[in-house]
C-alpha positions as CSV (number, residue, x, y, z in Angstrom):
1,M,10.2,-16.4,9.9
2,S,7.9,-16.9,12.8
3,I,5.0,-14.6,13.6
4,E,2.2,-15.3,16.0
5,T,-1.4,-15.7,14.7
6,H,-2.5,-12.6,16.7
7,Q,0.3,-10.5,15.1
8,L,-0.6,-11.8,11.7
9,L,-4.3,-10.9,12.1
10,V,-3.3,-7.4,13.3
11,F,-1.0,-7.1,10.2
12,I,-3.9,-8.1,7.9
13,A,-6.4,-5.8,9.6
14,A,-4.1,-2.8,9.6
15,G,-3.3,-3.5,5.9
16,W,-7.0,-3.4,5.1
17,L,-7.5,-0.2,7.0
18,L,-4.6,1.4,5.2
19,N,-5.8,0.3,1.8
20,L,-9.2,1.9,2.5
21,T,-7.5,5.2,3.2
22,P,-8.1,7.7,0.4
23,G,-5.1,8.5,-1.7
24,P,-4.0,8.4,-5.3
25,D,-4.5,4.7,-5.6
26,V,-8.0,4.7,-4.2
27,L,-8.9,7.7,-6.3
28,Y,-7.5,6.0,-9.5
29,I,-9.6,2.9,-8.8
30,V,-12.8,4.7,-8.0
31,S,-12.5,7.2,-10.9
32,N,-11.9,4.3,-13.4
33,A,-14.8,2.3,-12.0
34,L,-17.2,5.2,-12.1
35,R,-16.0,6.4,-15.6
36,S,-15.7,3.0,-17.3
37,G,-17.4,0.4,-15.2
38,T,-16.6,-2.3,-12.6
39,R,-14.2,-4.2,-14.9
40,A,-12.0,-1.1,-15.3
41,G,-12.1,-0.5,-11.6
42,I,-10.9,-4.1,-10.9
43,V,-8.2,-3.8,-13.6
44,A,-7.0,-0.5,-12.0
45,G,-6.8,-2.3,-8.7
46,L,-4.8,-5.1,-10.1
47,G,-2.4,-2.6,-11.7
48,I,-1.9,-1.0,-8.4
49,T,-1.4,-4.4,-6.8
50,A,1.3,-5.1,-9.3
51,G,3.0,-1.8,-8.6
52,C,3.1,-2.7,-4.9
53,F,5.5,-5.6,-5.7
54,V,8.1,-3.1,-7.0
55,H,8.0,-1.4,-3.6
56,I,8.1,-4.6,-1.7
57,F,11.2,-6.0,-3.4
58,A,13.0,-2.6,-3.3
59,A,12.3,-2.2,0.4
60,A,13.2,-5.8,1.2
61,V,16.6,-5.4,-0.4
62,G,17.2,-2.1,1.5
63,V,15.9,-3.4,4.9
64,G,17.9,-6.6,4.5
65,A,21.0,-4.7,3.8
66,L,20.4,-2.3,6.7
67,L,19.9,-5.1,9.2
68,A,23.0,-7.0,7.9
69,T,25.1,-3.9,8.8
70,S,23.4,-2.8,12.1
71,A,20.8,-4.2,14.3
72,A,20.6,-0.8,16.0
73,A,19.9,0.9,12.6
74,F,17.1,-1.6,12.1
75,T,15.6,-0.7,15.5
76,V,15.9,3.0,14.6
77,L,14.1,2.3,11.3
78,K,11.3,0.6,13.2
79,W,10.9,3.5,15.6
80,L,10.9,6.0,12.8
81,G,8.3,3.9,11.0
82,A,6.1,3.7,14.0
83,A,6.4,7.5,14.4
84,Y,5.5,8.0,10.7
85,L,2.4,5.8,11.0
86,L,1.3,7.6,14.1
87,W,1.7,11.0,12.4
88,M,-0.2,9.7,9.4
89,G,-3.0,8.5,11.7
90,V,-3.2,11.8,13.6
91,R,-3.2,13.7,10.3
92,M,-6.1,11.6,8.9
93,L,-8.1,12.1,12.1
94,F,-7.8,15.9,11.8
95,S,-8.2,16.2,8.0
96,R,-11.4,17.4,6.4
97,A,-14.0,14.8,5.7
98,G,-13.6,13.5,2.1
99,G,-10.0,14.6,1.9
100,G,-10.6,16.8,-1.1
101,N,-11.3,13.9,-3.3
102,G,-15.1,14.5,-3.4
103,A,-15.0,16.9,-6.4
104,A,-12.9,14.4,-8.4
105,I,-15.3,11.6,-7.6
106,A,-18.3,13.7,-8.4
107,A,-16.8,14.6,-11.7
108,A,-16.1,11.0,-12.5
109,Q,-19.7,10.0,-11.6
110,A,-21.1,12.7,-13.9
111,A,-19.1,11.6,-16.9
112,P,-20.7,9.0,-19.1
113,Q,-19.2,5.5,-19.1
114,Q,-16.6,5.2,-21.8
115,A,-14.9,2.2,-23.4
116,V,-11.2,2.2,-22.4
117,S,-8.2,0.1,-23.0
118,L,-8.0,-2.2,-20.0
119,R,-4.3,-2.6,-20.7
120,G,-4.0,1.2,-20.4
121,V,-6.0,1.2,-17.1
122,F,-3.8,-1.6,-15.7
123,L,-0.6,0.3,-16.7
124,G,-2.0,3.5,-15.3
125,G,-2.6,1.8,-12.0
126,F,0.8,0.2,-12.0
127,W,2.6,3.5,-12.6
128,T,0.3,5.4,-10.2
129,N,1.5,3.1,-7.4
130,V,5.2,2.8,-8.5
131,L,5.7,6.5,-8.8
132,N,4.0,7.3,-5.5
133,P,6.9,7.9,-3.0
134,K,4.4,7.6,-0.1
135,V,3.9,3.9,-0.9
136,A,7.7,3.3,-0.7
137,I,7.8,5.2,2.6
138,F,4.8,3.2,3.8
139,F,6.4,-0.2,3.2
140,L,9.6,0.9,4.9
141,A,7.5,2.2,7.9
142,F,4.8,-0.5,8.2
143,V,6.3,-3.9,7.4
144,P,9.4,-3.8,9.7
145,Q,7.0,-3.4,12.7
146,F,6.1,-7.1,12.2
147,I,9.6,-8.5,11.7
148,A,11.4,-9.6,14.9
149,P,15.0,-8.3,15.2
150,A,16.2,-11.9,15.6
151,T,14.8,-13.0,12.2
152,K,17.6,-14.7,10.3
153,N,16.5,-13.6,6.8
154,T,14.8,-10.2,7.1
155,A,14.7,-9.7,3.3
156,L,12.7,-12.9,2.9
157,A,10.4,-12.0,5.9
158,F,9.9,-8.6,4.4
159,V,9.0,-10.1,1.0
160,L,6.6,-12.6,2.6
161,L,4.8,-10.0,4.7
162,G,4.7,-7.6,1.7
163,R,3.2,-10.3,-0.5
164,L,0.6,-11.1,2.2
165,F,-0.2,-7.4,2.5
166,T,-0.6,-7.1,-1.3
167,V,-2.6,-10.3,-1.7
168,T,-5.0,-9.5,1.1
169,A,-5.4,-5.9,-0.2
170,I,-7.0,-7.3,-3.4
171,A,-10.2,-7.7,-1.3
172,V,-10.1,-3.9,-1.0
173,T,-8.6,-2.7,-4.2
174,G,-9.9,-5.4,-6.6
């Protein structure tokens, strides 16, 4: 797999921006941190990070199989992914400020800090991510944009980029 330094930096920056976008994962992390403290927030983020690996490997197998059967189908997947990401960006630009999560965050802030099972928080983060179909769609839409069609082993390239995305996301989610 060969990727230029500029493309790699764009990939990492885009990943950070996407991880900062409010959604179920961010809400889970913030609500746990506010309700049970920083440690619970970090553990929630690590659970979500672990859940990302399920999506990475599932998508890598699917994208690798798709490219093995048809380079044209892979190109179509990339264009559909780009259109999906554009649609999500436009939707975010025109959505209400706070995205409706403000009430949930305010309620979590008002609740007294509680002792919780960190194992339960981790598993909750893991399942919040694994069961979110938007995460699966995201990986299928985002990662292929950075894989050259001539790449010999697309599944490996997908896994490496997915791991990079997930590891660099720890700075945001952890």
